C-alpha positions in Angstrom: -61.6 13.4 84.2 -62.4 16.2 81.9 -58.7 16.9 81.3 -58.0 13.3 80.4 -60.7 13.3 77.8 -59.3 16.5 76.2 -55.8 14.9 76.1 -57.0 11.7 74.5 -59.0 13.7 71.9 -56.0 15.9 71.1 -53.7 12.9 70.6 -56.2 11.3 68.3 -56.5 14.6 66.2 -52.7 14.9 66.0 -52.3 11.3 65.0 -54.8 11.7 62.2 -53.1 14.8 60.9 -49.6 13.1 60.7 -50.7 10.0 58.8 -49.0 9.9 55.3 -50.9 8.6 52.2 -49.9 5.2 51.0 -47.0 5.3 48.3 -48.3 4.6 44.7 -47.0 1.5 43.0 -44.3 2.3 40.4 -45.4 2.1 36.8 -43.8 -0.6 34.7 -41.0 0.6 32.3 -42.0 1.1 28.7 -40.9 -1.6 26.3 -37.6 -0.8 24.5 -37.9 -0.6 20.8 -35.6 -3.1 19.1 -34.9 -4.4 15.6 -34.3 -8.1 14.8 -31.9 -9.7 12.4 -31.8 -13.4 11.3 -28.9 -15.7 11.8 -28.0 -17.0 8.3 -25.3 -18.8 6.4 -22.7 -16.8 4.5 -19.0 -16.0 4.3 -17.0 -15.6 7.5 -13.6 -14.0 7.2 -10.6 -13.3 9.3 -8.5 -10.2 8.5 -5.3 -8.7 9.7 -4.5 -5.0 9.6 -0.9 -4.0 9.0 1.0 -0.7 8.6 2.0 -0.3 5.0 3.9 2.2 2.7 3.2 3.4 -0.8 6.0 2.8 -3.3 6.2 3.8 -7.0 6.0 1.1 -9.6 9.4 2.2 -10.9 12.0 4.6 -9.6 15.4 5.5 -10.9 18.0 8.0 -9.8 20.0 9.2 -12.9 23.8 9.7 -12.8 26.3 11.1 -15.2 28.4 8.5 -16.9 30.9 11.1 -18.3 32.4 14.1 -16.5 31.5 17.6 -17.8 29.6 20.8 -17.3 25.8 20.9 -17.4 24.9 22.7 -20.6 21.1 22.7 -20.4 18.4 21.4 -18.1 15.1 20.7 -19.8 12.9 19.7 -16.8 12.2 20.5 -13.2 10.6 18.9 -10.2 7.0 17.7 -10.8 7.3 17.6 -14.6 5.8 14.6 -16.4 8.2 13.1 -18.9 7.9 10.5 -21.6 10.2 7.5 -22.0 13.4 8.8 -23.8 12.7 12.4 -23.2 15.7 14.7 -22.9 16.3 15.9 -19.4 19.7 17.5 -19.6 22.8 18.0 -21.8 26.4 17.7 -20.5 29.1 19.6 -22.3 32.1 17.3 -22.9 34.7 19.1 -25.1 37.4 16.6 -24.5 35.2 13.7 -25.7 34.3 15.7 -28.8 38.0 16.2 -29.6 38.7 12.5 -29.0 35.8 11.6 -31.3 37.2 13.7 -34.1 40.7 12.1 -33.7 39.3 8.6 -33.5 37.1 9.1 -36.5 40.0 10.3 -38.5 42.2 7.4 -37.4 39.4 5.0 -38.3 39.1 6.5 -41.8 42.9 6.3 -42.3 43.0 2.7 -41.1 40.1 1.7 -43.3 41.8 3.3 -46.3 45.1 1.6 -45.5 43.4 -1.8 -45.3 41.6 -1.2 -48.6 44.9 -0.4 -50.4 46.8 -3.3 -48.9 44.0 -5.7 -49.8 43.9 -4.4 -53.4 47.6 -4.6 -53.7 47.7 -8.1 -52.4 45.0 -9.1 -54.8 47.0 -7.7 -57.8 50.4 -8.9 -56.7 50.1 -11.7 -54.2 53.9 -12.4 -54.4 54.7 -8.8 -53.4 52.3 -8.3 -50.5 52.3 -11.0 -47.9 49.1 -12.0 -46.1 50.6 -10.9 -42.8 50.5 -7.3 -44.1 46.8 -7.6 -44.9 46.0 -9.0 -41.5 47.9 -6.2 -39.8 46.1 -3.6 -41.7 42.7 -5.2 -40.9 43.5 -5.3 -37.2 44.5 -1.6 -37.2 41.2 -0.8 -39.0 39.2 -2.8 -36.5 40.9 -1.2 -33.5 40.4 2.3 -34.8 36.8 1.6 -35.5 36.3 0.2 -32.0 37.9 3.3 -30.5 35.6 5.6 -32.5 32.5 3.6 -31.5 33.5 3.8 -27.8 33.8 7.6 -28.1 30.4 7.8 -29.8 28.9 5.7 -27.0 30.3 8.0 -24.3 29.0 11.1 -26.2 25.6 9.5 -26.1 25.8 9.5 -22.2 26.2 13.2 -22.3 22.5 13.4 -23.1 20.5 12.5 -20.0 17.2 10.9 -21.0 14.2 9.5 -19.1 14.4 5.7 -18.8 10.6 5.4 -18.6 7.5 7.5 -18.6 7.0 9.1 -15.2 7.4 12.2 -13.1 10.7 14.0 -12.1 10.5 14.1 -8.3 14.1 15.4 -7.7 16.4 17.7 -9.6 19.9 18.0 -8.2 21.7 20.2 -10.8 21.6 23.6 -12.5 23.2 24.7 -15.8 26.9 25.4 -15.5 27.5 22.9 -12.6 30.4 20.5 -13.0 29.3 16.9 -12.8 31.9 14.2 -12.2 31.5 10.7 -13.7 29.5 8.3 -11.7 32.3 5.7 -12.1 34.5 7.7 -9.7 34.8 7.3 -5.9 31.6 9.3 -4.9 28.8 8.5 -7.3 26.2 10.4 -5.3 27.9 13.7 -6.3 27.0 12.9 -10.0 23.3 12.3 -9.3 21.2 14.5 -11.6 17.5 13.5 -11.4 15.1 11.1 -9.8 12.3 9.8 -11.9 9.3 7.9 -10.6 6.5 6.1 -12.3 3.4 5.9 -10.0 0.7 5.4 -12.6 0.6 2.2 -10.6 1.9 1.9 -7.1 3.2 -0.9 -4.9 1.7 -1.0 -1.4 4.1 -2.9 0.8 3.4 -4.4 4.2 5.5 -6.5 6.6 3.5 -9.7 7.6 4.4 -11.1 11.0 5.7 -14.6 11.3 2.5 -16.0 12.8 0.5 -15.0 9.7 3.1 -15.9 7.0 1.6 -19.3 6.4 -1.7 -17.8 5.3 -0.3 -15.4 2.7 -0.7 -16.2 -1.0 -1.3 -14.3 -4.2 -4.8 -13.2 -4.8 -5.8 -12.5 -1.1 -8.2 -9.5 -1.0 -6.7 -6.4 0.5 -8.3 -3.1 1.5 -6.0 -0.1 1.5 -6.6 3.2 3.4 -4.0 6.0 3.4 -3.4 8.3 6.3 -3.2 11.3 3.9 -6.6 10.4 2.2 -9.2 10.2 5.1 -12.4 8.7 4.1 -11.1 7.0 1.0 -10.1 3.3 0.5 -8.7 1.2 -2.3 -9.3 -2.4 -3.0 -6.7 -4.8 -4.5 -5.2 -8.2 -4.0 -1.8 -9.6 -2.9 0.3 -9.4 -6.1 3.5 -10.9 -4.8 5.4 -11.7 -1.5 9.0 -12.3 -0.6 8.6 -16.0 0.4 11.4 -15.5 3.0 11.4 -13.7 6.3 13.7 -10.8 7.2 16.3 -12.0 9.6 16.1 -8.9 11.9 12.3 -8.4 12.1 11.0 -11.9 11.4 8.5 -10.5 9.0 7.8 -11.2 5.3 7.2 -8.4 2.8 3.9 -8.6 0.9 3.0 -6.3 -1.9 -0.2 -5.1 -3.5 0.0 -3.5 -6.9 -2.8 -0.9 -7.4 -3.7 1.2 -10.5 -3.3 4.9 -9.6 -4.6 6.8 -12.7 -5.5 10.0 -10.7 -2.2 10.0 -8.8 -4.0 10.1 -5.4 -1.6 7.6 -3.8 1.8 9.3 -3.6 5.0 7.5 -3.1 6.1 7.6 0.6 2.6 7.8 2.0 1.8 5.8 5.1 -1.2 3.4 4.8 -3.0 0.6 6.4 -3.5 -2.8 4.6 -6.3 -5.0 5.7 -5.6 -8.5 4.4 -8.3 -11.1 4.4 -6.2 -14.1 5.4 -8.9 -16.8 6.0 -12.4 -17.4 4.7 -15.2 -19.9 5.5 -17.8 -19.9 2.7 -20.7 -21.6 4.5 -20.7 -20.4 8.1 -23.4 -19.2 10.5 -23.0 -15.4 10.5 -24.5 -12.4 12.2 -23.8 -8.6 12.2 -21.2 -7.9 14.8 -23.5 -5.2 16.4 -25.8 -7.9 17.5 -23.3 -9.2 20.0 -23.2 -8.3 23.7 -19.6 -8.8 24.9 -18.4 -8.9 28.5 -15.1 -9.9 29.8 -15.8 -13.6 30.1 -19.1 -14.0 28.2 -20.4 -13.2 24.7 -24.2 -13.2 24.2 -27.0 -12.3 21.9 -30.6 -11.4 22.8 -33.6 -13.2 21.4 -37.3 -12.2 22.0 -39.5 -14.5 23.9 -43.0 -13.5 25.1 -42.3 -9.9 24.4 -39.2 -9.9 26.5 -35.5 -10.0 25.8 -33.8 -13.3 26.5 -30.1 -13.5 26.8 -28.4 -16.5 25.1 -24.7 -17.2 25.5 -22.9 -17.9 22.2 -19.5 -19.0 21.0 -17.9 -17.0 18.2 -15.3 -17.7 15.5 -14.0 -15.3 12.8 -14.9 -11.7 13.4 -13.9 -9.1 10.8 -15.6 -6.2 12.6 -18.7 -6.2 10.4 -19.8 -9.9 10.3 -19.1 -12.4 13.0 -19.1 -16.2 12.8 -21.3 -18.1 15.4 -20.1 -21.6 16.4 -22.6 -22.4 19.1 -25.7 -21.1 20.9 -27.9 -20.3 18.0 -29.0 -22.0 14.7 -29.7 -21.0 11.2 -32.9 -18.8 11.0 -33.0 -17.7 14.6 -33.7 -14.0 15.0 -31.8 -11.9 17.5 -31.8 -8.3 18.6 -29.5 -5.8 17.0 -28.2 -4.5 20.3 -26.0 -1.7 18.9 -25.1 0.9 21.5 -28.3 0.4 23.6 -28.3 -1.4 27.0 -30.5 -4.4 27.4 -31.1 -6.7 30.4 -32.3 -10.3 30.5 -36.2 -10.3 30.8 -36.6 -6.6 29.8 -39.8 -5.8 27.9 -39.1 -5.0 24.2 -41.2 -3.8 21.3 -40.1 -5.2 17.9 -40.3 -2.4 15.3 -38.7 -4.1 12.4 -37.6 -7.6 11.5 -35.0 -8.5 8.9 
C-alpha cells in the first residue's frame, strides 16, 4: 500500500513538471503607412513607342563635273563651312586651253558680224542680208561655245551648296578625278556635307496605327547615345503611303539641334501620343494593383485597406484612365511597390 502511494505521488510530480505554459496570443500587425491620391478629371493619352533614326536636315555628296587633278583641298572632316565656301580646286588645263580658243573665236566672230553689218548699212546693194545673217549666226555660236567653257571651268571649283559640316573627305591633292558624267560616278565623289543645325527624326509607323497619325502630334525623343536626355517635338510630316515591303508609314519629326547633340545616324526612340481624351477620370499608374485577370485599386474604409476592382482605358505609363469602379473625388492608396491585402490595417500619412 505504501508503494502504491509513492508511485501515485511520483506520477503527479512528473506530470506537474512536464506541463507547458499556455502560448501567448500573437500581437496584431502594425498598420501599414500609406499615402492617398484623389481620382480626378484630366487628360488621358495613349502613346506608342517606335524605334527611330536621326537624319540631317540636308545632306549632299559632291562630285566632280569635269575631269582633272585635285589642285588644292581647303577643308577636312569635321570642318564647318558656310554656303558657297571653297572646298577644293580641280586643275583642268585642257579646259583652260579650250576657253582661250573659244574666247578668241567669239571675238573674231563678233568683229566679223560688226563689219558685215556696217558694210550692209553703207552699201545694201553690195552686201546681201544673207551674209549678215550668217555672220550673226557664227557670232552667236562662238559666244555660246565660250560660255559653255566658262561654265565648265566654274565646276572646277568645288563649293559648299549650303552651310553645314564636312562629314566625309574622299580626295587628296594630286589625285585624278574623273567626271561624274562617266560610267562610275562614285569614283568622282569628293566630299559629303551635312546640315544638322536641325535634324529629322524618322520612325516607321505600323499599319494598325497609321490612321491616328497627323501633323502636330506630340512626340518625345530619346537617343540611345544620350542617356538621361530627352527632346520634345511634334510630327512635322508623314509619307501618307505605306511601304510595300514593311507595311509601315514613315513619320518625321523636325527638331532644332543648336548644340549638335543629336548626330546623324544615331538610333533613337520616338514616343508618339496618338490619342487623347481631355476630360477623363485619371489616376497615377502607381495606384493600380494589376494581376493576370484583375486590375484593382485600394481605398481606405474604417482604417483598413479595401480592394476595389476597376476597369482601365488609356495608360501612358504615368497616368491611367479609369472607366469603371471609382468616381471623381474618390481617394485611393498609392500602392507603388508595397504589398497590400484586402482588410489590412493602414495608417494614412499624407492625403493629396
